[in-house]
C-alpha positions in Angstrom: 109.5 60.3 -309.8 106.8 62.7 -310.2 107.6 66.1 -309.2 106.5 69.7 -308.3 108.2 73.4 -305.9 109.2 75.3 -302.3 111.2 78.1 -301.0 112.8 77.6 -297.8 111.6 78.7 -294.5 114.8 79.6 -292.8 115.3 78.5 -289.3 117.9 79.7 -286.8 119.1 76.9 -284.6 117.1 76.8 -281.4 118.7 77.8 -278.2 118.0 77.5 -274.5 119.0 80.6 -272.5 119.6 80.2 -268.9 119.5 83.2 -266.7 119.5 83.4 -262.9 117.2 86.0 -261.3 116.0 85.6 -257.8 116.9 81.9 -258.1 114.6 81.3 -261.1 115.8 79.7 -264.3 114.1 81.1 -267.5 113.8 79.1 -270.7 113.4 80.3 -274.2 111.6 77.7 -276.4 113.0 77.2 -279.9 110.7 78.1 -282.9 109.2 75.1 -284.7 111.5 75.6 -287.7 114.5 75.8 -285.5 113.6 72.6 -283.6 113.0 70.8 -287.0 116.5 71.7 -288.3 118.3 70.6 -285.2 118.6 67.0 -286.3 117.1 64.0 -288.1 115.0 62.9 -285.1 113.5 66.4 -284.8 112.8 66.6 -288.5 111.0 63.2 -288.6 108.9 64.1 -285.5 107.9 67.5 -287.0 107.4 66.8 -290.7 107.3 63.1 -291.7 104.1 61.1 -292.2 103.0 57.9 -293.9 100.9 58.3 -297.0 98.5 55.8 -298.7 99.8 54.7 -302.1 96.3 55.3 -303.5 96.7 59.1 -303.2 96.9 60.7 -306.6 99.2 63.7 -306.5 98.8 64.4 -310.2 95.4 66.0 -309.4 97.2 69.0 -307.7 95.4 68.8 -304.4 96.8 68.2 -300.9 96.3 64.8 -299.3 93.1 64.5 -297.3 93.0 63.2 -293.8 92.0 59.8 -295.1 95.2 59.6 -297.1 97.5 60.2 -294.2 98.3 57.0 -292.3 99.9 58.5 -289.2 103.3 59.8 -288.2 106.6 58.1 -288.8 108.1 57.0 -285.5 111.2 55.3 -284.2 109.4 52.0 -284.5 109.2 52.2 -288.3 111.8 50.2 -290.2 112.9 53.2 -292.3 113.2 55.6 -289.4 117.0 55.6 -289.4 117.1 56.0 -293.1 115.2 59.2 -292.8 117.1 60.6 -289.9 120.5 59.8 -291.5 119.5 61.2 -294.8 118.4 64.5 -293.2 121.6 64.6 -291.1 123.7 64.3 -294.3 122.0 67.4 -295.8 123.7 70.8 -295.9 122.1 73.4 -293.6 120.2 75.3 -296.4 118.6 72.1 -297.5 117.6 71.1 -293.9 115.8 74.5 -293.8 114.1 73.8 -297.1 112.8 70.4 -295.9 111.6 72.0 -292.7 109.8 74.7 -294.7 107.6 72.1 -296.4 104.1 71.4 -295.1 105.0 67.7 -294.9 107.3 65.0 -296.1 105.5 61.7 -296.9 106.7 58.1 -297.0 104.4 56.4 -299.5 103.4 53.0 -298.2 103.7 51.2 -301.6 104.4 47.5 -301.9 106.2 45.5 -304.6 105.0 42.5 -306.6 107.9 40.2 -306.2 111.3 41.9 -306.4 111.2 45.7 -306.2 112.2 47.5 -309.4 113.4 51.0 -310.1 109.8 51.8 -311.1 108.6 51.0 -307.6 111.2 53.4 -306.2 110.7 56.2 -308.8 107.0 56.2 -309.4 106.0 56.6 -305.8 108.4 59.5 -305.1 107.3 63.0 -306.1 107.2 66.7 -305.2 103.9 68.7 -305.2 102.8 72.3 -304.9 99.1 71.7 -304.3 97.8 74.5 -306.5 94.2 73.2 -306.2 94.3 73.6 -302.4 94.0 77.0 -300.7 97.4 78.4 -299.7 99.2 76.0 -302.2 100.8 73.8 -299.5 104.0 72.1 -300.5 105.0 68.5 -300.1 107.7 65.9 -300.9 107.1 62.2 -301.0 109.5 59.3 -301.1 108.8 55.6 -301.6 109.1 53.4 -298.5 110.7 50.8 -300.8 113.7 53.1 -301.4 114.0 53.6 -297.7 113.9 49.9 -296.9 116.9 49.1 -299.0 120.1 50.1 -297.1 122.3 48.4 -299.8 121.2 51.1 -302.2 124.2 53.4 -302.2 124.3 56.6 -304.1 126.0 55.0 -307.1 123.6 52.1 -307.1 120.6 54.5 -306.9 121.9 56.6 -309.8 122.7 53.5 -311.8 119.2 52.1 -311.3 117.6 55.4 -312.2 119.7 55.8 -315.4 118.9 52.3 -316.6 115.2 52.7 -315.9 115.3 55.9 -318.0 117.0 53.9 -320.8 114.2 51.3 -320.4 111.6 53.9 -320.9 113.3 55.0 -324.1 113.5 51.5 -325.4 112.3 48.7 -323.2 113.6 45.7 -325.3 116.9 47.4 -326.1 117.6 48.6 -322.5 116.7 45.1 -321.1 119.1 43.4 -323.6 121.9 45.9 -322.6 121.3 45.3 -319.0 121.5 41.5 -319.5 125.0 41.9 -321.0 126.2 43.1 -317.6 128.1 45.9 -319.5 125.4 48.5 -319.0 126.3 52.0 -317.8 127.2 52.3 -314.1 127.7 55.2 -311.7 130.6 55.6 -309.3 130.5 58.0 -306.3 132.5 59.1 -303.3 131.4 59.0 -300.6 129.1 56.2 -301.7 126.5 55.7 -298.9 122.8 55.0 -298.4 122.1 58.3 -296.5 123.3 60.2 -299.6 120.8 58.1 -301.7 118.0 59.3 -299.4 119.3 62.9 -299.6 119.5 62.7 -303.4 115.9 61.5 -303.7 114.6 64.2 -301.3 116.6 66.9 -303.2 115.3 65.8 -306.6 111.7 65.9 -305.5 112.1 69.2 -303.7 113.6 70.6 -306.9 110.3 70.1 -308.6 108.6 72.2 -305.9 111.3 74.8 -306.2 110.8 75.1 -310.0 107.1 76.1 -309.5 108.0 78.5 -306.8 110.4 80.3 -309.1 108.8 80.1 -312.5 105.0 80.1 -311.7 104.6 82.5 -308.9 100.8 82.4 -309.0 99.7 78.8 -308.0 97.5 77.5 -310.8 98.5 80.5 -313.1 100.6 80.6 -316.2 104.3 80.3 -316.3 105.8 83.7 -315.5 106.7 85.7 -318.6 108.9 88.1 -316.6 111.3 85.6 -315.0 113.2 87.3 -312.2 114.9 84.1 -310.9 118.6 84.5 -311.1 118.5 87.7 -313.2 120.0 89.8 -310.4 116.7 91.6 -309.6 116.1 89.5 -306.5 119.8 89.2 -305.5 119.7 85.4 -306.1 122.8 83.9 -307.7 123.4 86.1 -310.7 125.5 84.3 -313.3 127.0 85.1 -316.8 123.6 84.2 -318.4 121.6 86.4 -316.1 119.2 83.5 -316.1 119.2 79.8 -315.1 118.5 78.7 -318.7 121.3 79.8 -321.1 119.6 81.7 -324.0 118.8 79.5 -327.0 119.4 76.1 -325.3 115.7 75.2 -325.1 113.1 76.0 -327.7 110.8 77.1 -324.8 110.4 76.8 -321.1 106.9 75.4 -320.6 104.7 74.1 -317.8 104.8 70.3 -317.3 101.5 69.1 -318.7 101.0 65.3 -318.2 97.3 64.6 -318.9 96.7 68.3 -318.9 97.9 68.5 -315.3 100.8 70.5 -313.8 102.8 67.3 -313.6 105.7 65.5 -315.1 106.4 61.8 -314.9 109.9 60.4 -314.8 111.1 60.2 -318.3 108.5 62.4 -319.9 109.6 64.7 -322.7 108.7 68.4 -322.4 110.3 71.1 -324.6 113.2 70.5 -327.1 116.8 70.9 -326.2 119.2 72.6 -328.6 120.8 69.2 -329.5 118.6 66.1 -330.0 120.5 63.6 -327.9 117.5 61.3 -327.5 116.8 60.1 -331.0 120.3 58.6 -331.7 120.4 57.0 -328.3 116.9 55.5 -328.7 117.8 54.3 -332.2 121.0 52.6 -330.9 119.1 50.9 -328.1 116.3 49.7 -330.3 118.9 48.1 -332.7 120.8 46.5 -329.8 123.9 48.4 -330.8 125.3 49.0 -327.4 128.9 49.4 -328.2 129.9 51.6 -329.8 126.6 53.3 -330.8 124.7 53.5 -327.5 127.8 54.2 -325.5 128.7 57.0 -327.9 125.2 58.5 -327.9 125.0 58.5 -324.1 128.5 59.8 -323.8 127.5 62.8 -326.0 124.8 63.9 -323.6 126.9 63.3 -320.5 129.7 65.4 -322.0 127.4 68.4 -322.5 128.6 70.8 -319.8 125.2 72.5 -319.6 123.3 69.4 -318.6 123.6 67.2 -315.5 122.7 63.9 -317.0 120.4 62.1 -319.5 117.2 63.0 -317.6 118.0 66.7 -317.9 118.0 66.5 -321.7 114.4 65.4 -321.8 112.7 68.5 -320.4 113.5 72.0 -319.3 111.9 71.2 -315.9 114.2 68.2 -315.3 117.2 70.3 -316.4 116.5 72.6 -313.4 115.7 69.7 -311.0 118.8 67.6 -311.8 121.0 70.7 -311.4 119.5 71.4 -308.0 119.9 67.8 -306.9 123.6 67.9 -307.9 124.0 71.3 -306.1 122.7 69.7 -302.9 125.0 66.7 -303.2 128.0 68.9 -303.8 127.2 70.8 -300.7 126.8 67.5 -298.8 130.5 67.0 -299.6 130.1 64.4 -302.4 133.5 64.6 -304.0 133.1 62.3 -307.0 130.2 61.3 -309.2 130.8 59.8 -312.6 129.3 57.4 -315.2 131.3 54.5 -316.6 130.4 53.4 -320.1 131.8 50.0 -321.2 132.5 48.0 -324.3 131.4 44.4 -325.0 134.3 43.0 -322.9 133.3 45.2 -319.9 136.3 47.6 -320.3 135.6 51.2 -319.6 135.6 53.3 -322.8 134.2 56.5 -321.4 134.3 57.9 -317.9 132.0 60.9 -317.7 132.7 63.1 -314.7 129.4 64.6 -313.6 130.8 66.7 -310.7 133.5 67.9 -313.1 130.8 69.9 -314.9 130.8 72.2 -311.9 134.3 73.4 -312.7 135.1 77.1 -313.4 133.8 78.2 -316.8 131.4 75.3 -317.3 127.8 76.2 -318.2 126.4 73.9 -315.4 128.6 75.7 -312.9 127.1 79.0 -314.0 123.5 77.5 -313.7 124.0 76.3 -310.1 125.0 79.8 -309.0 121.3 80.5 -309.2 120.8 78.3 -306.1 123.4 80.1 -304.0 
């Protein structure tokens, strides 16, 4: 899940105005943005294209004509996945997607059974700062779209366990093999919400650059106006998205000296080091109680959405935005179940509960309102 930022081109729902004058019917054509937001089919027709898996988004340039493999059509096996994911979105996020230059379906294939890596590493968001006008894109792996059994809870579970694998490959694999690994539960728990969550996450990376690096290719803004009330955008008790002192700094993602962050990359240091004790527990195969307890600690932090958000200030923003989109898509429950060696639940961490009154995460998502 590589990622990078867009602010929403708003669209008013298109309308057709019929007026009779001298027996003539006149028609007003909807704007392109209005037509795009009218439904999933219109969105796919207007914005969604197939992309070669050889395209390297980390370079910061827009895809060339040779990289684009044509439009997605109703004949494609993931067409309904895209339309239903778009239709599940709240209105503001439909406008956000329609404001992008394109949404790509990466035509990646799997060697044998598809893994979480196949889904994650071919999904990204990009503000193409190396291209004139800095066009903005979101991409999603076709392998995610081809798996209708991947409900929201299954998707979040796979993503969490892949992140644990990146922290400690041997330890996470051993934990997974016990069948007592962490699992998500969600309500509603559907495949369209999985597609929506993936799109929202990748768009969050684009949004971060739009709000914290106003000059494409330039340095991170030193005078951050996002959410400080100066732009009328979601003022909260911190007068900022990032609560003061929670991160040692807010820096540009910098994978291979590029403006890029790979899934699981560490960037900046959070106030509390949750990662070291968790990695130590995984590496020693101490799943219960040590790994459970270490993971519970980060999931209980009411300023962070999940484990991924504790790895970088960029992901802190992105995961909060994804949760905000899901909340507005009427997801009513999202939690992580941590289990002991017998499979009994020892911790049930309520992710949506962090959006309750007075919680730090609830204050942070006011910045998106």
